[in-house]
N, C-alpha and C positions, 0 to 999 in steps of 0.2 A: 397451560399458558393461556393467558387472556387474549381475546381477539384484538387484531390490530387494524388500523384504518387501511383501506385498500391502497390508496395513492399518497402516502404521507410525504411532504417535503418540509421537514422541520424549519422553523423560522426562529427557533431559540438560539441561546448563545452557544458557541462551539465548546467542546469538551475542554475543561481546563481553564476557561477563560473567566470564570467568575465563581464566587464562593457559594452562590445559592443554586439549588437544582432547578431547572426550568422546563417548561413544556417543550418537547422536541428532543430533549437530551437523551442519547443513548446511555443507559446506566447498567450497572451490575449489582444484583443482590447477592451478598456473600454470607453464608451461614457460619456457624462457629466451627465447622469442619473444613472450611475453606472451599466449599462447593459454590460454584458460580451459576447465576441465572441472569442472562441478558434480556433487556427489555428496553423499550423506548417509552418515555413518560408522556402521557397524553391526558388532558382533563377528561374525567368521566370514566377512564378506564381502570381496570383492576388487575393486578399481577397475582397469578395463582402458582405458587410454588409447592407442589406435593400437598394441595389442600390448604396452605396458609394463604389467606387472601389479604392483599394490601392495596387499598385504593390509592391511585396515583394523586388524587386531590390532596391527600394529607401528606404527601412527600414533596410535591412541587412547592418551591419556596423555602425548603428546608436546607441547612448547610450540607455540603458533600461529606459523606462519612457519617451521616445521621443513622442512629440506631432505630430500627422499625421492628415492631412486634406483630407477627401475623396473627390471624383469627385462631390458630391453634397454639398460640403462645410461643411459637418458635421465633427467635430473634435473628435479624439480618442486619448487616451494614449495607448502606447504599452509596455507591460511588459512581462518578462518571466513568463510562468505558474508555479504556486506553485504546490507542490505535491498534494494539495486537488483539485485544478483546473484541473490539468491533469487527476486525477482519475475520476473526474466527467464527463470528456468529452472524455476520451479514447474509442476507439473501443472495444466493449464488444461481447465476444462469450459465457460468462458465467456470472452469477450474481456477481457484484463487492462487496467487503466490503467497506462501506461507510467511508468517511474521519473520522467521529466522532468516529467510532469503531476502525479504523486503529490507531488513536492517543491513544485511551485507550489499545490497544493491545501492542503497542510500550511502553507505560508507565508502564502498570501493569505487563507485562512480563519482565520488567526490561532490555530491550535491551541495550547494551552498546558497545562502540567501541572495535573491536577485538573479539567480541563474536563468537562462533561456533554454528550456528543455523540450525536446520532442520525444513523444511516446508513440510506439507502434502497437496497437491493439489495446483496447479498453478493458477487456476481460470483465470481471465484476466490479472493477473500480478500486481494488486494493493497492495496486502500484501507484495509480493516480493519486490516491489519498496520502500515501507515503511520500511522494514527490512534492505535492503541494504543501505538506507540513514542513518539508526540508528547505524549499526554496523561498517560503513566505510570501506575503502579499505583494512584495516588490518584484518577485520573480514571475515568469510567464511559462505555463505548460501548455503545449499543443498536442492534442491526441489524435491520431488517425485511426478511425474505426469504420468498418464496412456497413454495419447493420444499424438502422435507426432505432430499432426496438431494443437492441443491446445497449445502445447509447443511453436510452432513456431510463432502463433499469439501473445501469451503472451510476448515472446522475444521482438517482435517489440515495444509493449507498455512500457516495462521496459526500452529499450535502447533509446526510444524517449526522455525520460526524463533524463535519467542517462549517456547516452552514453555506451561504452563498459564496461562490468562488468566481468572481468576474475575471480573475486572471487565468482562467482555464478555458480554452477553446477547443471544441472537438469538430474535426473535419470528418464528414462522411466520405471518405475516399480510401483508395488502396495505396498503402505506403510502398508497395512494390513498384508502383507506377511513377512515383515522384515525391519529392519533399519540397514544398513551395518556399519554406522559410530558408533563410541564409545566415551564415555566421552565428550559429547556435553554440551553446556550451556543452550541452550533453544530449545524447540520444539513447533511449532505452527501448529494447525491442522485445516484446512478448508475442512473438508471432511464430508459425510453424517453419517457415523457411527464411530465417533472418538474413542469410547470404544474398537473397534476392533483392535486399535493400542496401547492400553495401555501396554500390556506386552512388546511390542517391545520398546515403549518410555521408560519404566522402565529400560530396560537394556542399552539403549543408552545414558541416562542422567547421568550425574555426580551427586554425593550427592549435594543437594542444588540447583540443576537445576530446571527450571520452565517448566511446560508443560501448554500450553494454547489451549483452543478448542473454535471455533466459530460455533455456531449452530442457526437455525432459530426458532426452536420450543421448547416450554417447556418441552415437553416429551423427546426430545433428550437431553436437559439439565439435566433433572432428571437422565436419565439413565447413562449418562457420569459421573455425580458426584457420584452416588452410586457405580458404578463398579469401578471408580478410588480409592474410599476409601476401597473398598472390597480387593483391591490388597495388602493392607498394605504397599505399596512402596511410598505413598504420604501422605503429611499432608491434612487435611480437605480442601475442595475447598472454593474458594471465587468466587462468580458468581454475574453478574450484566447485566443490559441492560441500555441504555442512550437514553434520549429524547433530541433532539436539537431545540431550538426555537430561531430565529433570531429577532432583534429588529430593528424598523425604527427610526432614530434619526435625526431630522431636527430642525430648528429654530421654526417651526410652530407646531411640534407634536413630541411626545415620545410615541411609542406604540409597541406592539409586532407585528411581521408580521402575515398576515392572515394564511400563510402556514408554516408547520413545518414538520421536519422529525421525525416521531414517531418510532415504533418499527422497527428495521431492523434485530436484532439477539441478541443472549445471548452470553456473554463472561464468560468463566470459567477458572480459574487458580489453578493448583495444583503444590506443590513442592516436589521434590524427597527427601526422607530421606535415611540416611546411614543405610543399611540393618542390619549389624553386629556390628557396633560401639556402645559402651556403656561405660558411665563413672558413677561410684558410688560415690556419694559425702556424702552419709550417714555417720555420725559420724566423719566427717572432723573437 
């Protein structure tokens, strides 16, 4: 793999936003067997895939999906990295939330364009990237993160795929100690003790708003669900995990892949109720 710049913050177009590949684009080189190699395009850099050298200067400015022949005559197609490909290959300083769980968090938390979202824990930036994609430029994401060094590294992962994100604010603060924002639409927690943020989440969420928690163990899941219900501020939780199995489909065979992604975490969703509102329809 070719050397990468030590502190890159790409300024090119975000993935999927234009027909031509640009400097700063995260891309995937795909060979004829479907094997993928992730890279970020930079002027003057060279990608080395098993000895096949491909200068980025010859790829920048080409249409997405261009066919590139390496120095050993092996051919690749080059496309911009999807969110899933970027998340699987991004530089990690904390465990990521896998694409299969990101998809369910976005779907079951019902993220929508323009939503005001609070995130607890920045991680490596995978969940933030998925949230920002879902809420769009008119939405607002506020992330609570304790460590500045983690923030700086995660910022780079987010910006690599999305470019500048002026609608994303990161507070260097402990979400267990309070949430400053009020009347927000969604809160997503990727923290070790999400139950310690329940009281603050109940105050910050609007009625009907959704709180989602991602935890790795069943014990954490049980405690979050029971304590959320005990607050009387939320409807009963819906909780799940997902198992991902890919299939190999060719003319000669049709079978599941030998490897699969099993348990990665539990997802739990609760919905805020209106504390004082009451409608009596008896005798109507």
